[in-house]
N, C-alpha and C positions, 0 to 999 in steps of 0.2 A: 891093469889100473887100480889102487885101493880105493877102498870105499871114501876114505880120509881127503885122499885125493881128487876124488868126482865134486867132493863137496865144493872144496877150496875153489875147484873148476867153475861149478855152479854160481858160487858165492862171487866170483873174480866177477861170471859176465853179466850177473846183476849191475853189481856196482858199475860195470862201464856203463850197459844200457844205462843207469840214472844219470852218469854224467852225461852222454848225450841227448837224453831226451832235455836236461838243466840247460844244456849250450844249444839248443834248439826252441827252449821257450822265449817266446815275445818279451823283449826288454819293456816293464812298467815304466810311465814317468811320473819320477818321484822329486818332488818339490823341490827335495833335499839339495837336490845336484843341478840346481839351476839358477838364475838373478835376473830374470824380467817375468814380470806376472802379468796378468788380467787379473782383474778381478771384480766380479762382478757384483752388484747393490747388494745383494742376498748374503754374501758368502763372508765369513767372519775372518779377517786376516790373521793366518796362521804362523806361527813360528817363522816358518821358512820366508815369510817376508822381510824380518831384521837386517837381511843378507841380501835384501835386494838391490840392484843398482838402474831400474828400471819399471816401472806401475803403471798400468794403464786400466784407470782405476771407471768405472762404469758410474757418472755421475747425472744423466738423466735419459727421458727417453722424446722422441716427436712421434707422436703416434697417428696412426693414418686416419681413426675416427675422429680428431681432432686436432686437424694441424697447424692450429694457431697458436699451440700451447707449447709453450719447452716445458716439462714433467720433471722437476729435481727429484733426485733419490738416494744422493746421501752425499754426506760432507767430503773433501779431501781425505784421505789415507793420510794418517802419521807415518810416515816415514822418515827415514832422515837418511840424507847422503844419496838418495833417489831422486832420478831423473822423474816426472810425474806428464802423465797423460791425463786430461781430462776427456773420456768417451762420452758421444754422444751415440746412443741407439736409435736408429733411425728406418720406419717403416714406411717413408712418404719423404719423395723427394719436394713435393708441393708445398714448401713453407708458406704459413701467414707472416705479414710483415712484423710481428713483433718478437716471430722467434727467434733473428739473429742476433737486436739488441739484448734480449734476454740469457742468450750463450755468452755474450760478452762480457755479461754480468758477472755471469758466474765464472768466468775465468778471471774476471779482475779479483773477485773473491777467494779464489782457490789460490792465483799468484798469492797474494798476501801472508799467504799460511804454508805455505808449500813450496816448493822448487819445480811449479809447473812450464813446462818446456813447448806444451804442444796441444792442440785440440787432434781425436782421432775420431773419425765418422765410420760409425758399424751400420755400414749398408748392403744386404745380402742383393746384388746388384745383378740379374740376368746376363748372362756374356753376350745376348744379343744386343743389352742394352747400355754396352759399356759409353758408347759415342752420349748418351744424353746424360750419365753420371758422370761423363767429365766435363761437361760442360757444365753442370751445375758445381762441380768441385773445384772450378777455373771461375763461377763465380763467388763463390765462399771464398774463395784464398785472397780474395780482391778484397773481401771486406773482414780480413783477418788482422789483428796488426803483426805488422811485420816481423817481431823479433819470438811471433811462436810459429811453431814447426807444424806441417798439418799431414796427419799421419789417416789410414785405412783400413778397414779388411776386405781379402778378398777369398775369390773362391781359389781353389787347385783350378775348376775347368777355365778359367781365364788365360791363362797362358798358353793352353793346347789348343783349346778354339774361339781367342778373341780375337776384333780386329786387329790388325797389327795399327793399324791409325788412332783406335782408340786407346790402344797403351802408350803409342807414343805420346797421345796426348798427355791422358793422366802422367808420364813420366816429367813432363812440362809444365806438371803443376803442385802433384805431391812427393814428398820429402820420402815415403816410406810406403811398405805394403804389407800386411801380415796376412798372410795368406792360412787359412784354417783348414787342416789335418782331419778334421771331426767334425761329427754330427750330434748333436745332442751332447750325451755324456760317452759317446764312442767315437774311436778311430773311425775313418772311412777306409774300408778296404780296397787295397790297391794303390794307397798315396803313392808309393814310389813311382809306379809309371808316369803319374800328374806329374813328379816333385820333379822328372827327368827335364821335363820342357820347360821347368824354369829359367834356363840359361836364353830362351828369349825373352825373358820379361826384362823389360830396359829401363829399372831403373831398381832403388835399393828395397830389399826387403827381409822380412823374417817368417819364421816358419812356425804361425801358431801348433801347441799339440793340447791336447787335454791331460789333466789329472791323471793318472792312474790306467790310462790310455796306452795303447803301446804303441813304440816308435824307437826306431832303428834309422840312423841315419845314413841318407844314402854316402858311397863311399867319396863322391868326387864334389859333395853340394861345400863342403868347407872351405874347395880350391875355388869358389865362384865367388868374381871378386863383389859383385852385387848381393851376397849372402850376408847377414847382420845376427846371425845366432836364434834362437827357439823363443816364442813366447810362452809360458807354462798358462793355461786357462785354467783358476784354483774350482775345484768344490767345492759345497760346502760337506762337512762329514756324513748328512745322510744318504749324497746320493754319488759318492766316492764308488765303485765297481768293487 
């Protein structure tokens, strides 16, 4: 074999190796390729929000150190033609007597200036505490005006190890759950195994993915009749990996 032929073969091998590495590289979540987003209070709305069909916006918090107060964090986002969910980040389920009324007034204010469709509770309930959480949500549902839907965020462990009775109770109360596949700014390793158990979740769900994180949808996910798509949790520019 001549020297030129050897060089050509080596170059072709390197090119193929480069293609293989690119094919095996994990897919990164690009907000521009999605239409449902979670917007933290301190995150500036990115251009991708212009194409949004659904936006979950963190409106305020109920903090463990002061459970008698609802702490407002942001006004409703200015997004045309998108369904808006008012999100309350919750650190405790032991709410003071005035919190519910404050949330009701905040929802009325958002409803007047946006296409508000419901309330989302962002609470990291331990899997062993799902029964108590379901009871809390059932009470919240009774106080929520009927025209609004109720959503919650959830942990991947729920479907794998949650009490089936508690999951059924959740299904009878909430309209959807957004399952988080990330922690902080990074995707949780091994999320594929957890997502395989979502077929046992008896209610509609979305999958929450973090902007810039790794995400490859399991091949059978779209075939699940309860699956409603992904929600991208947006990051500030200085937080992106």
